[in-house]
C-alpha positions as CSV (number, residue, x, y, z in Angstrom):
1,M,64.2,222.2,72.7
2,G,63.0,218.8,73.3
3,E,64.2,216.7,75.3
4,A,66.8,214.1,74.6
5,T,65.7,210.6,74.4
6,P,67.2,208.3,76.8
7,P,69.8,205.8,75.5
8,V,67.1,202.2,74.9
9,E,68.5,199.1,77.1
10,G,68.9,195.7,75.1
11,G,69.6,197.6,71.6
12,A,71.2,195.8,69.1
13,P,74.4,194.2,70.2
14,S,77.4,195.6,68.7
15,P,79.0,193.7,65.4
16,A,82.2,192.5,67.8
17,R,79.8,191.2,70.0
18,S,78.2,189.3,67.4
19,E,80.9,187.7,65.8
20,S,82.6,186.9,69.0
21,E,79.8,184.4,70.2
22,R,79.5,183.3,66.2
23,L,82.6,181.7,66.5
24,A,81.7,180.0,70.3
25,R,78.7,178.4,68.7
26,L,80.7,177.4,65.8
27,E,83.6,176.4,68.4
28,R,81.1,174.7,70.1
29,T,79.6,173.4,67.3
30,E,82.8,171.5,66.4
31,Q,83.2,170.5,69.4
32,I,80.0,168.3,69.5
33,A,81.0,166.9,65.6
34,L,84.3,165.8,66.9
35,R,82.8,164.2,69.9
36,I,80.7,162.0,67.4
37,S,83.0,161.5,64.9
38,V,85.9,159.9,67.2
39,A,82.5,158.0,69.3
40,Q,81.2,157.0,65.5
41,T,85.0,155.6,65.0
42,V,85.3,154.1,68.2
43,L,82.1,152.4,67.5
44,A,83.6,151.6,64.1
45,I,86.7,150.3,65.7
46,I,84.3,148.1,68.1
47,G,82.0,146.6,65.5
48,F,85.3,145.7,63.5
49,F,86.5,143.6,66.4
50,V,83.2,142.0,67.0
51,G,83.2,141.1,63.7
52,V,86.6,139.5,63.8
53,I,86.1,137.3,66.8
54,A,82.3,136.4,65.4
55,L,84.0,134.8,62.2
56,Y,86.6,133.8,64.0
57,A,84.0,131.6,66.2
58,A,81.7,131.2,62.6
59,M,85.3,129.5,61.4
60,N,86.2,127.4,64.5
61,E,82.7,126.0,64.5
62,A,82.5,124.9,60.9
63,D,86.1,123.0,61.4
64,A,84.7,121.4,64.0
65,V,81.4,120.5,62.1
66,R,83.6,119.6,59.8
67,K,86.4,117.2,61.5
68,Q,83.1,115.7,63.2
69,Q,81.3,115.0,60.1
70,Q,85.2,113.2,58.7
71,A,85.3,111.3,61.9
72,S,81.8,109.8,61.5
73,V,82.3,108.7,58.3
74,W,86.2,107.6,58.6
75,P,86.8,104.3,57.0
76,H,89.6,102.6,57.7
77,I,91.3,98.9,54.9
78,R,92.7,96.4,56.5
79,V,94.6,93.4,54.3
80,R,94.7,90.5,55.9
81,D,95.6,86.6,54.6
82,L,93.9,83.6,55.6
83,N,96.0,80.3,55.4
84,I,94.2,76.6,55.6
85,G,96.7,73.9,56.0
86,V,94.5,70.9,56.5
87,V,95.1,67.6,54.5
88,G,93.2,67.7,51.4
89,Q,91.6,71.1,52.2
90,E,94.3,73.7,51.7
91,R,93.4,76.8,50.8
92,F,95.2,80.3,50.9
93,D,92.7,83.5,50.9
94,I,94.2,87.6,50.8
95,I,91.3,89.7,52.3
96,V,90.5,93.2,52.2
97,G,87.8,94.4,55.1
98,N,87.0,98.1,56.0
99,R,87.7,98.3,60.2
100,G,86.3,102.3,60.0
101,I,82.7,103.5,60.8
102,G,82.3,104.9,57.1
103,P,82.5,103.6,53.8
104,A,85.6,103.6,51.6
105,V,85.5,103.9,48.3
106,V,88.8,102.1,46.7
107,K,90.5,104.5,43.9
108,Y,93.5,102.5,43.6
109,V,95.1,99.2,43.6
110,Q,98.3,97.9,42.9
111,V,99.9,94.2,43.1
112,V,103.5,94.1,42.3
113,I,105.8,91.1,42.0
114,D,109.3,91.4,41.5
115,G,109.6,94.7,40.9
116,E,107.1,94.9,38.2
117,E,103.4,95.2,38.7
118,Q,100.9,93.2,37.6
119,T,97.1,93.5,36.1
120,N,95.2,90.4,37.6
121,W,95.6,87.8,40.2
122,Y,95.7,84.9,37.4
123,D,98.9,86.5,35.8
124,V,100.6,85.9,39.4
125,I,99.6,82.7,40.0
126,K,100.3,81.3,36.8
127,P,103.9,81.0,36.8
128,L,103.5,78.6,39.8
129,A,101.4,75.9,37.9
130,G,103.1,75.8,35.1
131,D,101.6,73.8,32.6
132,E,99.1,72.5,35.5
133,R,95.5,73.9,34.9
134,I,94.3,75.6,37.8
135,G,91.2,77.8,38.7
136,I,91.3,80.6,41.5
137,S,88.5,82.6,43.2
138,H,88.7,86.7,42.7
139,E,86.7,89.4,43.0
140,P,88.2,92.7,42.1
141,I,87.8,95.9,44.3
142,L,89.0,97.9,42.0
143,G,86.3,100.9,42.1
144,A,84.5,99.1,44.8
145,V,82.6,100.9,47.7
146,I,83.3,98.7,51.2
147,S,80.7,99.2,54.2
148,P,81.6,99.0,57.4
149,N,82.4,95.9,58.8
150,E,82.9,94.0,55.2
151,D,85.4,91.8,54.1
152,I,85.8,91.0,50.9
153,T,88.0,88.1,49.7
154,V,90.0,89.4,46.4
155,V,91.4,86.6,45.9
156,S,91.3,82.3,46.6
157,V,93.6,79.7,45.7
158,E,92.4,76.2,46.8
159,S,93.9,72.9,45.9
160,K,90.0,71.5,44.9
161,Y,91.1,74.2,41.9
162,A,95.0,73.8,42.2
163,S,97.8,71.5,43.7
164,P,98.5,71.9,47.6
165,E,101.9,72.6,46.0
166,I,100.2,75.9,44.1
167,V,98.3,77.1,47.1
168,A,101.6,76.8,49.5
169,G,103.8,78.5,46.5
170,F,101.2,81.3,46.1
171,R,101.4,81.6,50.5
172,D,104.9,81.9,50.4
173,L,105.1,84.5,47.7
174,V,102.7,86.9,48.7
175,R,104.6,86.8,52.3
176,S,107.8,86.8,50.9
177,E,109.8,90.2,49.7
178,R,109.2,89.9,46.6
179,S,105.6,91.1,46.9
180,N,103.6,94.2,47.1
181,L,100.2,94.9,47.7
182,I,99.3,98.7,47.9
183,I,95.8,100.0,48.2
184,C,94.6,103.5,48.1
185,Y,91.0,104.7,49.1
186,C,89.0,107.6,49.6
187,S,86.2,108.8,52.3
188,V,82.8,110.3,51.3
189,F,84.8,113.7,51.4
190,D,87.7,112.4,49.7
191,D,89.7,112.6,52.4
192,C,92.4,109.9,51.1
193,W,94.8,107.3,52.8
194,R,97.2,105.2,50.7
195,V,97.9,101.3,52.2
196,N,101.5,99.9,52.3
197,V,101.2,96.5,52.8
198,R,104.8,95.0,52.5
199,A,105.8,97.9,54.6
200,N,102.7,98.0,57.2
201,E,102.5,101.9,56.7
202,K,99.1,104.1,56.0
203,A,99.5,106.8,54.9
204,G,96.9,110.5,54.0
205,V,97.3,111.3,51.1
206,D,96.0,114.4,49.0
207,T,94.8,112.5,46.2
208,C,95.1,108.5,45.0
209,P,96.6,108.4,41.4
210,A,95.1,106.8,38.6
211,P,94.8,103.2,38.5
212,H,96.8,100.5,35.4
213,P,94.3,100.9,32.5
214,E,93.6,97.4,32.1
215,S,93.8,96.7,36.3
216,Q,91.4,93.8,36.7
217,L,92.6,94.4,40.5
């Protein structure tokens, strides 16, 4: 009889051991995948918050730039009158000036006398003259662009072309509660303001109203 062959060490693993190793490898793979997934999620969250912060910073910067631009072209309309009472040189002017640092675009002008809207200065002064012939100087500002530090004499009544009584009557009318002048103007960025002369008020508005279609103011 031949001799028995001894078992060879390192032979094929048993099926149970192979399955155990496979499960272990699978578990390690899943753990690695889970860690990668968690890391990716964390990075995504961090990236999201970084993006939000960057967007917020960009919006703040854009808002600051916009406000700086608006401030750099800010107009400021001021209305005043000029009364000269020297005998023989009587004169009364209404002057609209821009004391801002940017141009003012005049979009709306309204003159109200005794609650009635007027469309030109001559009709305001004519009732004071009766049958007397008068002359006035007038420069329309509706639609005008008033530069910084520019003054426009919108209407002037002087004794050269009207009696001193008419000049004084116009002055008293303009300074009384019977009259009012309202001007709405905008910057080049369409930021708008409304000036109410009688109430001595100025307020920001979204937009200016449409002017009277026959306005010569």
